[in-house]
C-alpha positions in Angstrom: -65.5 6.7 41.7 -66.1 5.4 38.1 -63.2 6.9 36.5 -60.9 6.5 38.7 -61.9 2.4 39.0 -62.2 2.4 35.0 -58.3 4.3 35.2 -57.2 2.2 37.4 -57.9 -0.9 35.7 -56.8 0.8 32.3 -53.2 1.0 34.3 -53.5 -2.5 35.5 -54.3 -3.7 31.9 -57.3 -5.7 33.8 -59.5 -4.0 30.3 -58.7 -2.1 27.3 -60.3 1.0 26.1 -63.1 0.6 23.6 -66.2 1.7 22.2 -68.1 1.8 26.1 -65.5 3.5 28.0 -65.1 6.6 25.3 -69.0 6.6 24.8 -71.6 9.2 27.3 -70.6 7.8 31.0 -66.8 8.8 30.3 -67.7 11.8 28.5 -69.6 13.1 31.5 -73.3 13.0 29.8 -76.4 13.2 32.5 -75.9 11.3 35.4 -80.0 10.3 35.0 -79.6 9.0 31.7 -77.0 6.5 32.5 -77.0 6.0 36.0 -77.7 1.9 35.8 -74.8 1.4 33.3 -72.7 3.4 35.5 -73.7 1.6 38.8 -73.3 -1.5 37.0 -69.9 -0.8 35.4 -68.6 0.5 38.9 -69.9 -2.7 40.6 -67.7 -4.9 38.2 -64.8 -2.7 37.8 -64.9 -3.1 41.7 -65.1 -7.1 41.3 -62.5 -7.2 38.9 -60.0 -5.1 40.6 -60.3 -7.2 43.6 -60.3 -10.0 42.1 -57.7 -10.1 39.4 -54.6 -9.3 41.9 -55.4 -12.4 43.6 -56.3 -14.5 40.5 -52.6 -13.2 39.2 -50.5 -13.0 42.3 -48.9 -16.0 43.9 -50.7 -19.0 44.7 -49.9 -20.9 47.8 -50.4 -25.0 48.2 -54.0 -25.3 48.9 -55.1 -27.9 52.0 -56.1 -30.1 49.1 -52.7 -30.3 47.5 -50.9 -30.5 51.1 -52.8 -33.6 51.7 -51.4 -34.9 48.7 -47.9 -34.2 49.0 -45.8 -37.2 49.3 -41.6 -37.6 49.8 -39.7 -34.0 50.1 -42.7 -32.1 49.4 -44.7 -33.4 52.1 -40.9 -32.8 54.2 -40.5 -29.4 53.4 -44.1 -28.5 54.4 -44.3 -30.0 57.4 -40.6 -28.5 58.2 -39.4 -32.1 59.2 -35.4 -31.9 58.5 -34.6 -35.5 59.5 -37.3 -36.4 56.3 -35.1 -33.9 54.7 -31.8 -35.4 55.1 -33.1 -38.5 54.2 -35.1 -37.4 51.1 -33.0 -34.9 49.6 -30.6 -36.8 48.2 -29.7 -35.5 44.3 -31.7 -33.2 42.1 -34.6 -35.2 40.9 -35.7 -35.0 44.4 -35.0 -31.0 45.0 -36.2 -30.4 41.6 -39.4 -32.2 41.5 -42.5 -30.6 40.7 -45.8 -30.2 41.9 -49.3 -29.6 40.0 -48.3 -26.0 40.1 -44.6 -26.2 39.4 -43.5 -25.6 43.2 -40.2 -27.2 43.7 -40.2 -28.4 47.7 -38.2 -24.9 48.1 -40.8 -23.0 46.8 -43.1 -25.3 49.3 -40.9 -24.5 52.4 -41.0 -20.9 51.3 -45.2 -21.0 51.5 -45.0 -22.5 54.4 -42.5 -20.4 56.3 -40.6 -23.3 57.2 -37.1 -21.4 57.7 -34.6 -24.2 59.1 -36.4 -26.9 56.1 -35.1 -24.1 53.5 -31.7 -23.8 55.0 -31.5 -27.7 54.7 -32.9 -27.6 51.0 -30.7 -25.1 50.1 -27.6 -26.8 51.9 -28.9 -29.7 49.9 -28.2 -28.2 46.5 -31.6 -26.9 45.9 -32.0 -24.3 43.2 -33.1 -21.0 44.9 -33.5 -19.6 41.5 -36.2 -21.8 40.3 -39.5 -20.4 39.2 -42.9 -21.8 39.5 -46.0 -21.8 36.9 -46.3 -18.6 38.0 -42.6 -17.4 37.7 -42.0 -16.4 41.2 -38.6 -17.8 42.7 -38.5 -18.4 46.7 -37.3 -14.6 47.0 -40.2 -13.3 45.7 -42.3 -15.2 47.5 -41.2 -14.3 50.9 -41.0 -10.8 49.7 -44.9 -10.8 48.6 -45.7 -12.7 52.0 -43.9 -10.0 54.3 -41.6 -12.8 55.7 -38.7 -11.1 56.7 -37.2 -13.8 58.9 -37.3 -16.4 55.8 -36.5 -13.8 53.2 -33.1 -13.3 55.4 -32.1 -16.5 55.6 -32.3 -17.0 51.6 -30.5 -14.4 51.1 -28.1 -15.4 53.8 -27.7 -18.9 51.7 -26.8 -16.9 48.5 -30.3 -16.4 46.7 -30.4 -13.5 44.5 -32.6 -10.6 44.3 -31.8 -9.8 40.7 -34.0 -12.1 39.4 -36.8 -11.0 36.7 -39.6 -12.7 38.0 -43.8 -13.0 37.7 -45.9 -12.4 34.3 -45.2 -8.9 34.8 -41.4 -9.5 34.3 -40.5 -7.3 37.5 -38.6 -8.2 40.5 -38.7 -9.2 44.2 -38.1 -5.5 44.8 -41.1 -4.4 42.7 -43.4 -6.6 44.1 -42.4 -5.6 47.8 -42.6 -2.1 46.8 -46.5 -2.4 45.5 -47.7 -3.5 48.6 -45.8 -1.4 51.0 -43.3 -4.2 53.1 -41.0 -2.0 53.7 -38.4 -3.9 55.9 -38.8 -6.7 53.1 -37.5 -3.8 50.7 -34.8 -2.5 52.9 -33.4 -6.1 53.2 -33.4 -6.3 49.2 -31.6 -3.3 48.6 -29.0 -4.5 50.7 -28.8 -7.6 49.1 -28.5 -5.6 45.7 -32.0 -5.8 44.1 -31.9 -3.8 40.9 -33.4 -0.3 42.0 -34.9 1.0 38.7 -35.8 -2.3 36.9 -38.8 -1.5 34.7 -41.6 -4.1 34.3 -43.8 -4.8 31.6 -46.2 -2.3 32.8 -43.5 0.2 32.4 -43.3 0.9 36.1 -40.2 0.9 38.5 -40.5 0.1 42.0 -40.7 3.6 42.9 -43.7 4.0 40.7 -45.4 1.1 41.7 -44.8 2.3 45.6 -46.7 5.4 44.5 -49.6 3.9 42.0 -50.6 1.0 43.8 -50.1 2.1 47.4 -52.3 3.6 49.5 -50.3 6.8 50.7 -50.2 5.4 53.9 -47.4 4.8 56.5 -45.8 1.7 55.2 -45.7 2.6 51.7 -44.2 6.4 52.6 -41.6 4.2 54.4 -41.0 2.5 51.1 -40.7 5.2 49.1 -38.2 6.3 51.7 -36.3 3.4 51.4 -35.8 3.6 47.7 -34.8 7.3 47.6 -32.1 6.3 50.5 -31.4 3.8 48.3 -30.8 6.0 45.4 -33.9 4.8 43.1 -34.5 7.4 40.2 -37.2 10.3 40.6 -37.1 10.8 36.7 -38.0 7.1 35.4 -41.5 7.7 34.2 -44.7 5.4 33.4 -46.0 4.8 29.6 -47.5 8.3 29.8 -44.6 10.3 30.7 -45.7 10.4 34.6 -42.5 10.9 37.0 -43.2 9.5 40.4 -43.5 12.9 42.2 -46.3 14.0 39.2 -48.2 10.6 40.3 -48.0 11.2 43.8 -49.5 15.0 43.4 -52.4 13.4 41.2 -53.2 10.5 43.8 -52.9 13.5 46.7 -49.9 12.0 49.0 -48.9 15.2 50.3 -46.1 13.1 52.7 -44.7 11.2 49.4 -44.9 14.9 47.4 -42.8 15.9 50.2 -40.1 13.2 49.6 -39.9 13.1 46.5 -39.4 16.6 46.3 -36.4 16.6 48.7 -35.3 12.9 47.2 -32.1 12.8 49.8 -31.8 12.6 53.6 -29.3 15.4 54.6 
């Protein structure tokens, strides 16, 4: 467990290799000699990997922030269409930011207020605007597995092609990571770049394998990516293809799909 956890942390960039990771525990010294350190490392590893994705991911408005909202941000969060009609009178209102860089459109997307999203975009809200975490409305809906709101955004002309997040990824990569197969299909249909490589050197297909759990939704995600034409040859920084990664994780169904990547 320790070795696998440390490897996962290295892949995600949570920590970097150093003397400790190259020392006796990693080298396979007698367990009795290093058991306390091994358990401490394993516990720390699990805590960091549990916390790190949350700390680095999207940040929805907190209850305190929602309570403090006024004007168009408050109307967007509540889905108050009458107030939006009165307040969405120009760019200053539509592009106003809260203390996390969220516009009213970001707030309406987080709140799943689809009619508010529609009203804001029709009033001129910028669908490509990024909040402080570098997420646009499309990626916010994709990560939330919110297919209805995503459908509204795409119908209104929002792009599925933007580079977003601190990982220089895309909405498609984020959705593939999480196994949101329905979202993945919508994004592919909207022209999302299938083979974009983020700054971890991972594509959507690689993330569906290495950051997924090998279960039904990640399998469906892999199938959607393959049917869409995603490359099976693009490799990670170590030169491992999606097929090799699926084999190393023991994901038999993904291996089967990747060995015969196209439906007959």
